[in-house]
C-alpha positions as CSV (number, residue, x, y, z in Angstrom):
1,M,28.0,-65.3,78.8
2,I,26.4,-61.8,78.6
3,S,24.9,-60.6,81.8
4,P,21.3,-59.2,81.7
5,G,22.6,-55.7,82.4
6,S,25.1,-55.8,79.5
7,Y,22.4,-57.2,77.2
8,N,20.0,-54.4,78.0
9,S,22.8,-51.9,77.4
10,I,23.5,-53.3,74.0
11,R,19.8,-53.3,73.1
12,W,19.6,-49.6,74.2
13,R,22.6,-48.6,72.1
14,W,21.2,-50.5,69.1
15,H,17.8,-48.9,69.5
16,L,19.5,-45.4,69.9
17,R,21.4,-45.9,66.6
18,Q,18.0,-46.8,64.9
19,I,16.4,-43.6,66.3
20,R,19.5,-41.5,65.2
21,G,19.2,-43.1,61.7
22,V,15.6,-42.3,61.4
23,I,16.2,-38.7,62.6
24,L,19.0,-38.3,60.1
25,V,16.8,-39.5,57.3
26,D,14.1,-37.2,58.4
27,I,16.5,-34.3,58.6
28,V,17.8,-35.1,55.0
29,M,14.3,-35.3,53.7
30,A,13.2,-32.2,55.4
31,F,16.3,-30.3,54.1
32,S,15.6,-31.6,50.5
33,L,11.9,-30.6,50.7
34,T,13.0,-27.2,52.0
35,I,15.3,-26.8,49.0
36,L,12.6,-28.0,46.6
37,F,9.9,-25.7,48.1
38,T,12.3,-22.8,48.1
39,A,13.1,-23.4,44.4
40,I,9.4,-23.7,43.6
41,I,8.6,-20.5,45.6
42,T,11.5,-18.7,44.0
43,E,10.5,-19.8,40.5
44,S,6.8,-19.0,41.1
45,S,7.9,-15.6,42.5
46,E,10.0,-14.9,39.4
47,G,7.1,-16.1,37.1
48,A,4.7,-13.9,39.0
49,R,7.1,-11.0,38.8
50,D,7.4,-11.5,35.0
51,I,3.7,-11.7,34.6
52,F,3.3,-8.6,36.6
53,T,6.0,-6.8,34.6
54,Q,4.4,-7.8,31.3
55,A,0.9,-6.8,32.5
56,Q,2.4,-3.4,33.7
57,E,4.1,-2.9,30.3
58,R,1.0,-3.9,28.4
59,N,-1.1,-1.5,30.5
60,R,1.4,1.2,29.7
61,L,1.2,0.5,26.0
62,I,-2.6,0.4,26.1
63,D,-2.6,3.8,27.9
64,A,-0.3,5.1,25.2
65,Y,-2.6,3.8,22.5
66,Q,-5.6,5.4,24.1
67,A,-3.7,8.6,24.4
68,G,-3.1,8.5,20.6
69,Q,0.6,7.8,20.9
70,F,1.0,5.2,18.1
71,I,2.2,4.9,14.5
72,D,-0.6,4.6,12.0
73,V,0.1,3.1,8.6
74,R,-2.7,2.8,6.0
75,Q,-2.6,0.8,2.8
76,P,-5.3,-0.3,0.3
77,Y,-7.2,-3.4,1.1
78,G,-8.8,-4.4,-2.2
79,N,-10.5,-1.5,-4.2
80,D,-13.0,-0.2,-1.8
81,R,-11.4,-0.6,1.7
82,Y,-8.2,0.1,3.4
83,E,-6.1,-1.8,6.0
84,E,-4.8,0.2,9.0
85,T,-1.9,-1.0,11.2
86,M,-1.5,0.8,14.5
87,T,1.8,0.1,16.3
88,V,2.5,1.2,19.9
89,G,6.0,1.0,21.1
90,S,8.6,-1.0,19.0
91,S,7.9,-1.5,15.4
92,T,8.2,-5.3,15.9
93,R,5.3,-7.6,16.2
94,L,3.6,-8.9,19.3
95,S,6.4,-11.5,19.9
96,N,8.2,-8.5,21.4
97,Q,6.6,-7.6,24.7
98,N,7.6,-3.9,24.2
99,S,5.1,-3.4,21.4
100,L,1.4,-3.7,20.6
101,Q,-0.1,-3.9,17.1
102,Y,-3.7,-3.5,16.1
103,L,-5.1,-4.3,12.7
104,K,-8.4,-3.2,11.2
105,V,-10.0,-3.1,7.8
106,S,-12.3,-0.1,7.1
107,T,-14.3,1.3,4.2
108,L,-12.9,4.2,2.4
109,P,-13.9,7.6,3.8
110,F,-16.1,8.5,0.8
111,A,-17.7,5.1,0.4
112,N,-21.4,4.5,0.8
113,L,-23.7,1.6,0.5
114,D,-24.4,2.1,-3.2
115,D,-20.7,2.2,-3.9
116,A,-20.2,-1.1,-2.0
117,A,-23.0,-2.6,-4.1
118,G,-21.7,-1.1,-7.3
119,T,-18.3,-2.9,-7.4
120,P,-17.6,-6.6,-6.7
121,L,-16.4,-7.4,-3.2
122,C,-13.5,-9.8,-4.0
123,S,-10.7,-11.5,-2.2
124,I,-7.3,-9.9,-1.8
125,D,-5.6,-13.2,-2.5
126,F,-7.7,-15.9,-4.3
127,S,-5.2,-18.7,-3.7
128,N,-4.7,-18.0,0.0
129,H,-7.7,-17.8,2.2
130,D,-5.8,-17.0,5.4
131,T,-4.8,-13.4,4.5
132,L,-8.1,-11.7,5.4
133,G,-7.4,-8.8,7.7
134,A,-3.6,-8.9,7.3
135,Y,-1.3,-7.9,4.5
136,A,0.3,-11.2,3.5
137,S,4.0,-11.3,2.7
138,Q,5.5,-12.8,-0.4
139,D,6.5,-15.8,1.7
140,Q,2.9,-16.5,2.5
141,K,2.0,-17.4,-1.1
142,V,0.3,-20.8,-1.4
143,S,0.9,-23.4,-4.1
144,A,-2.6,-23.9,-5.6
145,V,-4.2,-25.2,-8.7
146,P,-7.4,-23.6,-9.9
147,I,-10.6,-25.7,-9.7
148,I,-12.6,-24.9,-12.8
149,T,-16.3,-25.7,-12.6
150,P,-18.7,-25.2,-15.6
151,I,-22.1,-23.8,-14.7
152,R,-24.7,-24.4,-17.4
153,L,-27.3,-21.6,-17.2
154,P,-30.9,-22.8,-17.6
155,I,-31.6,-20.3,-20.5
156,D,-31.9,-20.4,-24.3
157,P,-28.5,-21.6,-25.5
158,L,-28.8,-19.3,-28.5
159,L,-28.9,-16.1,-26.5
160,P,-25.8,-14.0,-27.2
161,L,-24.4,-13.2,-23.7
162,T,-22.7,-9.8,-23.3
163,H,-21.8,-9.1,-19.7
164,L,-21.6,-10.8,-16.2
165,Q,-21.6,-9.6,-12.6
166,V,-21.8,-11.9,-9.6
167,R,-22.9,-10.9,-6.0
168,N,-22.8,-13.5,-3.2
169,G,-23.5,-16.4,-5.6
170,I,-26.2,-14.6,-7.6
171,A,-25.2,-14.1,-11.3
172,Y,-26.5,-11.1,-13.3
173,V,-26.2,-11.8,-17.1
174,S,-27.0,-9.4,-19.9
175,T,-27.9,-10.4,-23.5
176,D,-28.2,-8.7,-26.8
177,S,-30.6,-10.8,-28.9
178,A,-32.0,-9.9,-32.3
179,T,-35.3,-11.4,-31.2
180,A,-37.6,-8.8,-29.6
181,S,-39.2,-11.1,-27.1
182,D,-35.9,-12.4,-25.6
183,P,-34.8,-11.1,-22.2
184,D,-32.1,-8.5,-21.9
185,L,-31.1,-9.2,-18.3
186,I,-31.4,-12.5,-16.4
187,I,-30.7,-13.1,-12.7
188,V,-29.6,-16.6,-11.8
189,N,-28.9,-18.2,-8.4
190,I,-25.6,-20.2,-9.0
191,Q,-24.8,-21.0,-5.4
192,N,-25.5,-24.7,-6.3
193,V,-23.3,-25.0,-9.4
194,N,-25.1,-28.2,-10.3
195,D,-28.6,-26.8,-10.2
196,P,-28.6,-23.0,-11.1
197,V,-32.1,-21.4,-10.9
198,V,-33.4,-18.4,-12.8
199,L,-34.8,-16.0,-10.3
200,S,-36.1,-13.3,-12.7
201,S,-35.5,-11.7,-16.1
202,I,-36.6,-8.5,-17.9
203,N,-37.0,-7.4,-21.5
204,T,-36.0,-3.7,-21.9
205,G,-36.3,-3.7,-25.7
206,P,-33.1,-3.3,-27.6
207,G,-30.6,-5.5,-25.8
208,I,-27.8,-4.6,-23.2
209,A,-24.1,-4.3,-24.0
210,S,-23.0,-3.9,-20.4
211,F,-24.4,-3.0,-17.0
212,T,-23.4,-2.0,-13.4
213,I,-25.2,-2.7,-10.1
214,A,-25.6,0.0,-7.5
215,G,-27.9,-0.8,-4.5
216,K,-31.4,-1.6,-5.7
217,R,-30.8,-0.5,-9.2
218,I,-29.1,-1.8,-12.3
219,Y,-27.8,0.7,-14.8
220,A,-27.6,-0.7,-18.3
221,A,-25.7,0.5,-21.4
222,A,-28.4,-0.2,-24.0
223,D,-27.7,-1.2,-27.5
224,S,-30.2,1.4,-28.7
225,T,-30.3,4.7,-30.5
226,A,-33.6,5.5,-28.8
227,A,-32.2,5.6,-25.3
228,Q,-28.6,4.7,-24.3
229,L,-29.1,4.4,-20.6
230,H,-31.7,2.1,-19.0
231,V,-32.4,2.3,-15.3
232,I,-33.8,-1.0,-13.9
233,R,-35.2,-1.1,-10.4
234,M,-34.6,-4.3,-8.4
235,D,-37.0,-4.4,-5.5
236,S,-36.0,-8.1,-5.0
237,L,-34.1,-10.7,-6.9
238,S,-37.4,-11.9,-8.3
239,S,-38.7,-8.4,-9.2
240,L,-37.2,-6.3,-11.9
241,A,-38.9,-3.2,-13.4
242,L,-37.7,-0.8,-16.1
243,E,-37.8,2.5,-14.2
244,K,-36.3,5.0,-16.7
245,K,-34.8,5.4,-20.2
246,F,-32.4,8.2,-20.9
247,K,-31.3,9.4,-24.3
248,L,-28.2,11.4,-25.0
249,L,-29.0,14.7,-26.8
250,L,-28.0,15.0,-30.4
251,P,-25.1,17.5,-31.0
252,Y,-27.2,18.9,-33.9
253,A,-30.6,18.0,-35.3
254,T,-29.5,15.8,-38.2
255,A,-26.9,13.8,-36.3
256,T,-27.2,10.1,-36.0
257,S,-27.5,8.8,-32.5
258,A,-24.9,6.5,-31.0
259,V,-25.5,3.2,-29.0
260,A,-24.1,2.6,-25.6
261,S,-21.1,0.2,-25.3
262,S,-19.8,0.4,-21.7
263,I,-20.8,1.7,-18.3
264,F,-19.4,2.3,-14.8
265,Y,-21.0,3.6,-11.6
266,D,-19.2,5.7,-9.0
267,R,-20.6,7.9,-6.2
268,G,-23.9,8.8,-7.7
269,R,-22.7,9.2,-11.3
270,I,-22.9,7.0,-14.3
271,Y,-19.9,7.0,-16.7
272,L,-21.3,5.9,-20.1
273,G,-19.3,5.0,-23.2
274,T,-20.8,4.8,-26.7
275,T,-19.9,3.8,-30.2
276,K,-18.3,6.5,-32.4
277,W,-20.6,9.3,-33.4
278,D,-20.7,13.1,-33.7
279,G,-21.2,13.6,-30.0
280,D,-19.4,12.7,-26.8
281,E,-18.3,9.0,-26.6
282,F,-17.5,9.5,-23.0
283,N,-20.4,10.8,-20.9
284,I,-20.9,11.6,-17.2
285,I,-24.6,11.3,-16.1
286,D,-25.8,12.4,-12.7
287,V,-28.1,9.7,-11.2
288,Y,-28.5,11.0,-7.6
289,N,-32.1,10.9,-8.6
290,P,-32.3,7.6,-10.6
291,T,-35.7,8.5,-12.0
292,A,-34.4,11.8,-13.5
293,P,-30.8,11.3,-14.9
294,V,-29.0,14.4,-16.1
295,K,-25.9,14.6,-18.2
296,S,-23.2,16.6,-16.4
297,G,-20.5,16.6,-19.0
298,G,-18.7,14.6,-21.6
299,L,-15.6,14.2,-23.8
300,E,-15.3,13.4,-27.4
301,I,-13.1,10.3,-27.8
302,G,-13.4,9.8,-31.5
303,S,-13.8,6.0,-31.2
304,V,-15.9,3.4,-29.5
305,V,-15.4,3.1,-25.7
306,N,-15.3,-0.6,-24.8
307,D,-14.6,-0.3,-21.1
308,I,-14.5,2.3,-18.3
309,Y,-13.1,2.2,-14.8
310,V,-13.2,5.1,-12.4
311,N,-11.0,5.4,-9.4
312,D,-10.2,8.5,-7.2
313,S,-11.5,11.1,-9.7
314,L,-9.7,9.5,-12.7
315,A,-11.5,7.6,-15.4
316,Y,-9.7,5.0,-17.4
317,T,-11.1,4.1,-20.9
318,A,-10.3,1.4,-23.4
319,S,-11.1,2.3,-27.0
320,A,-10.3,1.4,-30.6
321,D,-8.4,4.4,-31.9
322,M,-4.8,5.4,-31.7
323,D,-5.0,6.5,-28.1
324,Q,-6.4,3.2,-27.1
325,F,-6.0,3.8,-23.3
326,R,-6.9,7.2,-21.9
327,V,-6.9,8.7,-18.4
328,V,-9.6,11.3,-18.0
329,N,-9.7,13.7,-15.0
330,V,-13.3,13.7,-13.8
331,N,-12.8,15.8,-10.7
332,N,-15.1,18.4,-12.3
333,P,-17.9,16.3,-13.9
334,V,-19.1,19.3,-15.9
335,H,-15.7,19.6,-17.7
336,P,-13.8,16.3,-17.8
337,M,-10.3,16.8,-19.1
338,L,-7.9,14.4,-20.8
339,A,-5.0,13.8,-18.5
340,N,-2.9,11.3,-20.4
341,A,-3.1,8.7,-23.2
342,F,-1.2,5.6,-24.2
343,V,-0.5,4.6,-27.8
344,P,0.7,1.0,-28.0
345,T,2.2,-0.4,-31.2
346,G,-0.4,-2.3,-33.3
347,W,-3.2,0.2,-32.6
348,Q,-4.1,0.2,-36.3
349,R,-5.3,-3.5,-36.0
350,Q,-6.1,-4.0,-32.3
351,E,-8.5,-2.3,-29.9
352,G,-8.7,-1.7,-26.2
353,K,-11.0,-4.1,-24.5
354,T,-10.8,-4.1,-20.7
355,V,-9.5,-2.1,-17.8
356,S,-9.1,-3.2,-14.2
357,I,-7.6,-1.7,-11.0
358,F,-6.5,-3.6,-7.9
359,E,-5.3,-1.4,-5.0
360,S,-2.6,0.8,-6.6
361,A,-2.0,-1.3,-9.8
362,L,-3.6,-0.6,-13.1
363,N,-4.2,-3.3,-15.7
364,Y,-5.2,-3.0,-19.4
365,G,-6.0,-5.6,-22.1
366,R,-6.8,-5.4,-25.8
367,T,-7.7,-7.8,-28.6
368,S,-5.1,-9.5,-30.9
369,G,-6.4,-7.8,-34.0
370,G,-7.3,-11.1,-35.8
371,Y,-3.8,-12.4,-36.1
372,N,-0.9,-12.3,-33.7
373,M,2.2,-10.1,-33.9
374,T,4.5,-11.0,-31.1
375,Q,5.9,-7.4,-30.8
376,D,2.3,-6.0,-30.4
377,H,1.4,-6.9,-26.8
378,E,-2.1,-7.4,-25.5
379,A,-1.7,-7.3,-21.7
380,F,-0.3,-4.3,-19.9
381,T,0.2,-3.4,-16.2
382,W,1.4,-0.3,-14.3
383,A,2.4,-0.4,-10.7
384,T,0.5,2.8,-9.9
385,T,-2.7,4.5,-11.0
386,S,-1.0,7.8,-11.4
387,S,-1.7,9.4,-14.8
388,S,1.9,10.3,-15.3
389,T,3.3,6.8,-15.6
390,L,1.7,5.4,-18.8
391,A,5.0,5.6,-20.7
392,N,6.6,2.6,-18.9
393,P,4.2,-0.4,-18.7
394,I,5.1,-4.0,-18.2
395,S,3.5,-5.9,-21.0
396,I,3.4,-9.4,-22.6
397,D,2.1,-11.0,-25.8
398,I,-1.2,-12.8,-25.4
399,P,-2.0,-14.4,-28.9
400,G,-5.7,-14.7,-28.1
401,G,-6.2,-11.1,-26.9
402,V,-7.4,-10.1,-23.4
403,Y,-11.2,-10.0,-22.7
404,G,-11.1,-9.9,-19.0
405,I,-8.7,-9.1,-16.1
406,V,-8.9,-9.8,-12.4
407,A,-6.0,-9.2,-10.1
408,D,-5.1,-9.9,-6.4
409,R,-2.0,-9.1,-4.4
410,F,0.1,-11.7,-6.0
411,H,-1.5,-12.6,-9.4
412,I,-3.1,-11.3,-12.5
413,F,-5.8,-13.6,-14.0
414,L,-6.5,-13.1,-17.8
415,A,-9.4,-14.4,-19.8
416,N,-8.4,-14.7,-23.5
417,R,-9.4,-16.5,-26.7
418,Q,-6.2,-18.5,-27.3
419,L,-7.3,-22.1,-27.9
420,N,-6.9,-24.4,-24.8
421,R,-5.3,-21.5,-22.9
422,E,-8.4,-19.4,-22.2
423,L,-7.4,-18.8,-18.6
424,Q,-3.9,-17.6,-17.9
425,I,-2.3,-16.7,-14.6
426,Y,0.7,-14.5,-14.0
427,D,2.4,-12.8,-11.2
428,R,2.0,-9.0,-10.7
429,S,4.9,-8.4,-13.1
430,L,3.2,-10.5,-15.9
431,A,5.7,-13.3,-15.5
432,A,4.7,-16.9,-15.3
433,D,4.5,-17.6,-11.6
434,L,5.4,-21.3,-11.4
435,D,6.3,-21.1,-7.7
436,S,2.7,-20.6,-6.5
437,I,0.6,-21.8,-9.5
438,A,1.2,-25.3,-11.0
439,T,1.0,-24.0,-14.5
440,S,0.3,-20.6,-16.1
441,S,-2.6,-21.6,-18.5
442,Y,-5.7,-23.6,-18.4
443,S,-8.5,-24.6,-20.8
444,L,-12.1,-23.5,-20.0
445,P,-13.0,-24.4,-22.9
446,V,-15.0,-21.5,-24.4
447,A,-14.2,-18.2,-25.9
448,P,-14.5,-15.8,-22.9
449,Q,-16.8,-12.8,-23.1
450,S,-16.1,-11.1,-19.8
451,M,-14.6,-11.8,-16.4
452,T,-15.5,-10.9,-12.8
453,C,-15.0,-12.0,-9.2
454,D,-17.1,-12.5,-6.2
455,N,-15.6,-13.1,-2.7
456,D,-13.0,-15.8,-3.2
457,K,-14.2,-16.9,-6.6
458,I,-13.5,-15.8,-10.2
459,Y,-16.1,-16.1,-13.0
460,V,-15.8,-16.2,-16.7
461,L,-18.8,-15.7,-19.0
462,A,-18.8,-17.7,-22.3
463,H,-19.0,-15.7,-25.6
464,T,-21.2,-18.4,-27.1
465,G,-23.2,-21.0,-25.2
466,P,-25.0,-20.6,-21.8
467,Y,-22.0,-21.2,-19.6
468,I,-20.3,-19.5,-16.7
469,Y,-17.0,-20.9,-15.5
470,Q,-16.3,-20.7,-11.8
471,I,-12.6,-20.7,-10.8
472,T,-11.7,-21.4,-7.2
473,F,-8.7,-22.5,-5.2
474,K,-8.4,-24.9,-2.3
């Protein structure tokens, strides 16, 4: 039998053990929490130190940028802008904390509002809409199939359509009708492709072969011996007025006047091409005062000039004679000089039809001459617009001839008259680009008259019938 004293002693020892156990658990928990808090504090401290270091480095790089200590690389961005990449620190991208990179897109130094209005503002990559503001790499090409949408213009279906320009969903279409009362220029809102609306039209008299838009004015190459240049004032899309007619002077009293065939606007000057006559088929006309055009100079080509494109003081012409493709130095508009010429095989049958430039690449197309000779190519491209490189183009055979060219950074889009292949798509080296485009040819189905672009869309005007075909990519 346990005495009361012994029992109390046992209870006290048992109770002491419980207290020691609780204290031990508390000590272990406290020690664990201390380790955990120490780890958290250490990690937070390291993270804060990293953030501080990165902020300090970023501040240093920003200070260097503000002090002008950066590498500045410029390259073309379309035809009327340039892309500028400014790198501070390492040449690597922002994934490296030791560098900063700024991208911006700016207008060219000599550009003005009229120039911006005079040429289409088009995408740099029609099949990839994620490249705006950054020069995409070859790996960023997107597999895309063009969506071709016919737009039926609400106009007389018998009107012979000659030329097309599109600005922000507004189509400008010229005609050359034998009926005196028919309009020569029609403005149509095609933003709703299912319900296009005619906004205005004008009858200038003889018909229009081609035209260019510059600000509030439309300059038209008139199919007329009475006046080859028509100046149309456009106060609004619903208000057109013939402001001025300009006639090229005869080289001598008994000479027969030419009619205008092509036109281009650049920095206050009109470059006007005509059919073959005894005067200059290539003309430079000062239109700084649009109500009083003055011819600055010209060049006798000896053939009809079907297309003109001016870029950086060089004019490129497509004509029908032996020198089907010419480069003319127009730095001095009073005395333009022939800088170079290209004589492709088959020139006796074929004629130059269209010229386009995208960034630094030059593209040229001509007709097939009525029947196709596989060795006489119709599509040509040069990697640079330099006048000294015309001897080595890349070229391919296009049996239907080339009537329009639009290019972006990865592709060349051709409008031709080959049955069921009226739209053809190639890479920049004129090879079928099956990696990014499902096929290289599509049916429109019309004979194309001209081709243009507007933002991320491409447009083809039908040669016969009141149709514009809109080409887009998802």
